[in-house]
C-alpha positions, 0 to 999 in steps of 0.5 A, spaced: 759 315 768 755 316 761 749 312 764 748 319 770 750 325 764 743 320 761 740 321 767 741 328 769 739 330 761 732 326 762 729 330 767 731 337 766 728 336 760 720 333 763 720 338 768 721 344 764 715 341 759 711 339 766 711 347 768 709 349 762 703 344 761 701 345 767 702 353 765 698 352 759 692 349 762 691 355 769 692 361 762 687 357 759 681 356 765 683 364 767 681 366 759 673 362 760 673 366 768 675 372 764 670 372 758 665 368 761 664 375 766 665 382 760 659 377 755 655 375 761 650 373 754 653 367 752 650 363 759 643 367 758 638 361 756 631 361 755 627 355 754 619 355 750 616 349 748 615 350 740 606 351 739 602 351 744 594 348 742 587 351 746 580 352 742 577 359 741 574 361 748 579 358 752 585 360 755 591 356 754 598 357 758 605 360 754 611 356 759 617 361 759 624 359 762 630 361 764 637 362 766 642 367 768 648 370 769 648 371 776 649 367 781 643 371 786 640 378 783 636 381 787 634 387 784 629 390 780 627 386 773 620 388 767 617 381 765 615 382 757 612 378 752 610 380 745 607 378 740 608 377 731 615 378 731 622 378 737 625 386 738 620 390 734 614 386 736 608 390 739 607 388 748 600 384 749 603 384 757 608 388 762 611 388 769 616 389 773 617 387 780 622 393 786 629 391 789 628 384 793 620 384 793 616 377 788 610 381 785 610 383 779 606 389 780 602 389 772 603 396 767 601 393 762 596 387 758 592 387 753 585 388 753 584 383 760 586 378 758 594 376 759 596 374 766 603 372 770 603 365 773 609 365 772 615 368 778 620 372 775 625 370 781 624 363 780 626 363 772 618 363 771 615 367 766 610 363 764 603 366 762 596 365 761 591 368 755 584 368 757 578 369 752 581 365 746 579 369 739 582 367 733 586 373 731 589 369 737 592 365 733 600 368 732 608 367 735 610 369 742 616 373 743 618 373 751 623 378 755 626 379 761 631 385 764 635 387 770 637 392 772 643 396 770 648 392 765 647 392 758 647 385 757 642 383 764 636 383 758 633 377 754 629 375 750 627 369 745 629 369 739 624 363 736 617 364 741 612 360 741 606 359 737 600 359 739 594 355 734 588 356 737 582 353 734 575 354 732 569 350 728 566 353 723 562 360 723 559 363 716 559 371 718 556 373 711 553 370 706 549 376 701 547 377 694 550 383 690 548 386 683 553 383 677 553 385 669 548 384 665 541 384 670 545 378 675 546 376 682 551 373 684 552 369 692 558 371 697 559 368 702 565 368 708 566 364 714 572 363 720 574 356 721 581 353 724 582 349 720 581 353 714 572 350 713 571 348 706 565 351 704 559 348 699 553 351 696 545 349 694 541 351 691 536 351 685 540 348 678 546 346 683 544 340 687 545 338 693 551 340 694 556 345 690 563 346 692 565 352 690 572 354 689 574 359 696 579 363 697 583 365 703 581 373 707 587 376 705 591 378 712 587 373 715 588 366 714 582 363 718 577 367 713 574 364 707 570 366 702 567 362 696 562 365 690 557 364 686 557 368 680 552 369 676 544 366 679 539 364 674 534 360 678 530 363 685 530 361 691 532 359 696 541 358 696 544 356 702 552 356 704 555 350 708 561 351 713 566 344 714 572 343 718 573 336 722 570 342 727 564 341 726 559 344 721 554 351 719 550 354 715 546 359 712 540 361 707 539 367 703 533 368 697 533 370 690 526 372 688 525 376 681 519 379 677 519 376 671 515 378 665 512 385 667 511 391 664 513 398 666 507 401 666 503 394 669 509 395 675 507 403 675 500 401 676 502 395 681 506 400 686 500 405 685 495 401 688 498 398 694 500 406 695 492 407 694 490 400 698 495 404 705 493 410 703 486 408 704 487 404 711 490 409 714 483 414 713 480 409 717 483 408 721 484 416 722 477 415 723 476 410 727 481 413 733 477 420 732 469 417 733 472 414 739 475 420 741 468 424 740 465 424 747 458 423 748 452 430 751 446 426 755 439 429 753 438 435 758 432 435 762 426 439 761 426 445 766 419 448 767 418 455 767 414 459 772 406 462 771 406 469 770 403 472 775 395 475 773 396 481 778 401 484 784 393 482 789 394 474 789 401 474 789 400 476 796 395 473 797 398 466 796 405 468 800 400 471 806 395 466 807 394 466 813 392 475 813 385 478 815 381 479 807 383 487 807 377 491 806 373 494 801 369 500 800 363 501 797 361 505 794 
């Protein structure tokens, strides 16, 4: 009898416990489904590589794929790419897809060099960048927007870095006046990796490395200065990185030991010589344009008539002689 009472008590305790556990599991699953529908941003995601590298002048592809919380979405959507920073950076590309369509109509393509390769309907926002320049070396962020709820949009937070490489190129070399009637030379080059600059010239040897300074806001620009040029001659700036080499030259010539009077005399003499040459050229041109007048032949003059009778006789040789009356 006691054994039966204990068995009944055991079943009475176990059955309610099992019912409670099952109810707790069902309740938890329902809560997860509700949170997913109420906060779809938890199921948004974007996959982009950390970096894409390409050479200047070539093209590069920036991959970007995404997932969204909808099992099927056929409404309007917009694909956007930004540069520099997420959410607030300037847009370089934007296109829109109409409801039920897979064609993304381009609304913005900076300088016409950005083109969508992926299909947003298939969760692909990959972008192609044409004619790369060193100024394109930055970070890019892809974004997709579904029409409707404010939560139906997502943008990559870290983005993909586009690394543009280039052989060195000297963009400027010049000689400028310095202090105490001295001269200084400047050389600016661009490249990625940033090139090393070296000067060579009179009293500098075959290669004198100058301390370079990076251009403000442009990490691919490097400038090197020769603070004092003490000798006349040719000064050469050489830029080198792992992709190549470039060089350019500038010349410095100064007058030595000439007084002010001699300098003025030299300049006046040069101007006078130029004036004489100019006058000679003008005189020669005027002589060539003068027309030549040929000699006028002599025109015989008619002889004076001696008498009217003789003239009439010459005009009528066959007429009979006139009668002469003798006294």
